[in-house]
N, C-alpha and C positions, 0 to 999 in steps of 0.2 A: 504494500500500500504506500502511496506517495505521501509526502509531508502534508500536502493539501488534503488528502483523504483522511489522514490521522486527525488533522485539525477539524474537519467537518464532523468526524465521528465524535470527537471530544465535545464539540459544541452541542451536538444532539444529546449527548449524555447529560451535559449540564442543564440543557433546557428541560429534559425529562425529569431530572432531579428537582429543579425549581418548580415544575408543575406538581409533582408529588408533595413537596413541602407546602406549596400554596393550598392544595386541596386539604391537607391535614389542618392547617391553620384556619381555613375557612370553616371547616366543619366544627372546629373548636369554638370559633366565634359565634356560629349559629347556635351552639349549645349554651351560649351566654358567657364565654370567656373573653372579657374585655382586653386582657393582655394579648391574646392571640390576634384580635383586631388591630391593636396597636402595632404588633410586629408586621402584619400585612401592609398597613399604611406606610411603615418605614421601608419595607422591601420595595414598594412601588412608588415611593415619593418622587424619585427622579423622573420617572415616566409621566406621573401625574402633573408635575410642574412643567414638563416639556409641553404637554397638551395645553395647559393653561396659558403658557407663554405664546403658543402658536395662535391661540384664539384672541387673547387680550393684548399681547405685547407686554413689555416690561412695565411695572408699576405696582402700586399697593393692592390693586384688585386681584392680582395673582394669589397673594396670600389669603385674601378673603375667600376666594373661590375654593382654595385648597382646604381651608378650615370648614367651610360649608360642606364640602364633599366628605370630610371626615365624619361629621354628624349624620349626614345622609347615609353613609355607609353603615353607621351604627344602627340606624333605624331600619335599613333595608337589607341587611346582610342575609336575612332569611330568604330573600328573593333569588339569591344566586343559585341557578340550576346546575351550573358546571363549576364546581369548586376549583378545579384545576385552572380555569380561565378567569379567575377573579381579577387578575391584573387588567385585562381588557374591560371588565365590568367597572372597575374603579376609574379607568381613563374615560369611559363613556360618561360617568357621573360628572367628572370634571368638565368634559367637553360640553355637555348639556347645560351645566351651571354657567359656564363662560358665555355660551351663546345667549342664554336668557339674560345675562347681565348686559351684553351688547345690545340686545333688542330693547331692553328697558331703558337704556341710555339714549336712544334715538329721540330727539326732541319733538319730531313731527308725528310720532306715533300717537293715535287717539288714546286717551286715557281709558276708554271703554275696553280697548283690546287687552289692557293689563288685568282686567277683572276676570278671574277664572272660577266659574261655579264649581261646586263640589261634584266629583265624579267618583266612580269606583276606583280610579287610580289615585285618589287624593291621599293625603297623609293619614286620615283616619283609617283607611283600609289597612295600612301597615300596622297601625296600633291594634286593630281588631284581629288581624290574622296571625300575628307572631307572638309566641310565648314571651318574648322579651319586652312586650309593651308595658306590662305592669312594672317591671324592673326599671325601665327607662323613666317612667313617670315618677317612680319613687325617688330616683336620683334627681330629677328636675325639681321636686319639692324640697330637696336639701339646699338648693341655691337660695341666696338672699332675694327678696322681692325685686330689688333693683336689677339683678342679673337675670332673674327668672322671666320677667315680662318681655324684654327684647328677644330672648332666646326662643320663647314659646311663639311669639309673633313671627319671627324669622323662619322657624322650621316647622310649625304646625298649623299656622293660618294659611289661607290661600290668597288673600288680598292685601294683608298688611305685612308684606314681606320686604319691601324696599327700605333702604336706610332712611329715606326721607319720611315715609309714612310712619315707620317705627319711631323716629325722632319726634314727629308731631304727636303721636299717641302718648309718648312718655314725657313730653315736655322738656326735652334735652337736645343739644346740638347733635348733628350727624356724627361728628367726631367722637362724641361720648357714646353713641350707639355702637360704633365700631369697637371702641375700647371695651364696653361692657359685654359685647358678643365674644370678643377674644377671651376675656376673663371667664365668662360663663361656660364656654366650651372647655377651657382648661379645668375648671372646677367640676364640670360634669363628669369628666373622666375619673377624677378622684372620688366623686360621689358614687359613681357606678361600682367602683371597687369596694367602697365602704358599705353599700347596700345590697351586695350580691346575695348574701345569706339572710337578709332581713325579710319579714313578711311583707308582701306586696298587695295593694288593693286591687280590686277588679275594675280596671280602666274601661273595658267595654261596657260594663253595666252602668258605670258613672256617665259615660258618653250617651248611652241610650236615655238615661233619666234626664240629662241636660237637654236633649233634643225635645223630649216630651214637655219639659218645663218651658222651653222657648215657644213651642206651638200653643201651649196653654196661655202664656203671657200675651201673645198676639191675639188670641181669641178673646181673652178678657178685655183687652184694649178695644177691640171692635164692638164689644157688647157694652162698653161704657164702664167696665170694672177695673181698669188699669190701676186707679188709685187704691181700690180695695185690695187688689192683689198685692200691691207693694206693701200695704199695711200688714197683710197676712204672712207674706213670704220673705220680704226683704228686711234688712236691718233698719231699725228706727233711725239710725244715723246715716242712712244712705245719702250719698252726695254725688252730684255730677261734677266731674273734673274736666278742665281743659288743660291738657298736659298734667301738671302737678298742682294746679290751682283750683280750689273749689269755686264753682260758679253758680251753684244752685242746690236745692234740696228736693225732697219728695214732691212738694207742690209745684215746683218748676218743671219737674219731669212729667207730672200729670198734665199740666197745662200744655206743654210742648206736644205730647202725644195727642191730646184732644184737638189741638190746632191742626196737626198734620192730617188726622182723620177727617176733620171738617173740610179740609182743602182737597180731599180725595186721594191722599197718599196712602198706599198700603205697603206692608212689608212681607217678605217671604223668606223663610230660613233656607239657606243654601249650604251652610257648613257650620259645624260646631266643634269646639275644642273644650275639653273638660278635665281640669285637674282638681285637686282638693282645695286649692287656694286661689285658682284663677280659671275663669271661664270666658270663652270668646264665642259670640254668636255673630256669624256673618250673614247679612240680609241683602237680598235684592230689594231696591226701592221701586215701587210701581207708581209712576206719576199719573195724574189725571189725564184722560184721553184728550181733553181739549187744551192741555198745557203740558206737553211732554218734557219741556225744559224746566219744569217747576222745582225739581229736586235732583240731587246727584243720583247716579245709577245704583249706588250701594252704600251700606253703612255697616260698620263692625261695632258691636257692643262688647267692650273689653271690661270685664267685671272682676274686681278683686273681692274675694269672699271673706267673711269674718270667721271666727272659730266655730260658729254654729253652721257654717256652710251657706250663709245668706249673703246675697249681694250687698256689699258695704260701700264700694266705690265704683263708679261707672264712668268710663271714658268712651267717647264716640269718635270713630275714625271714618272719614269720608275720602274718596279718591280724588276729589277736586272741590274747590270752594262752592258753596251753595249760592245759587243766584237769587232765590226768593226767600226761602225759610230754611232753617237748619233743623233736622229731625231731632226731636226731644231736647232742644236747647231753646233758651229764651230768645225772643225776637225783640 
């Protein structure tokens, strides 16, 4: 055999060894071993960075996309059908994330195109299908509220995922959002290791209950019982926040909802996220037929819960400024 032949044979052997090792690490990660996932990310970091650079070019967005890809890999590792080909799967996640970032940065893109209704391919599907879902949420709950909120919006909502919308919802600059996401991802890895053997709540059941609660809340509003429902189910100290600043109480919320309904605005739940301390209801807004520009296309109810599991603080996030009225906010 020639030198070239020996070299080709050795390369094939190395590739086959790498595939076997990848397969073993992937199966361990699917079984809940966060250390195995970390080893996989480290093994393929160079290839993932090369893909990010090819899509985005040099800059800080490369690191952001790689960090997002790491969290996505954690949540979706159970989806890998060919464990030996996990490297290609990781590079695909980076490529898709980079392309999404490029599309979102195009200034002429209509804002409506950025709204993604819930589908079977949404984040809740991964939470409901994989055994890791309860463990992940247990770790998320270990984060401080300041780190938990941007991380949940970034990785589990469908519409409040851009840095700008997260910044608006949290009432902080975009740079602070980036910093908190970096800290949150780092602390999440530590929390996963710390909670691996802890009892985990039933996330799927909590999510189903939250969806029912959202539908009941909208039904109560349309029947004129929104105020009564808040008194029965929400904290007596419920406050509407704009960013981190309180701007109204229960009476303001009731008047805002009544005003929207009188104007012909209706809401429809399209996506829900439900943790023990944080709930997000993403709604389509249906404007009156005779005034289609009356309200923005959607709104996210971002609710912090008290120790009894009741909504305690409510933030509303819209994709663009409201032309006429703002849903559930004073006019």
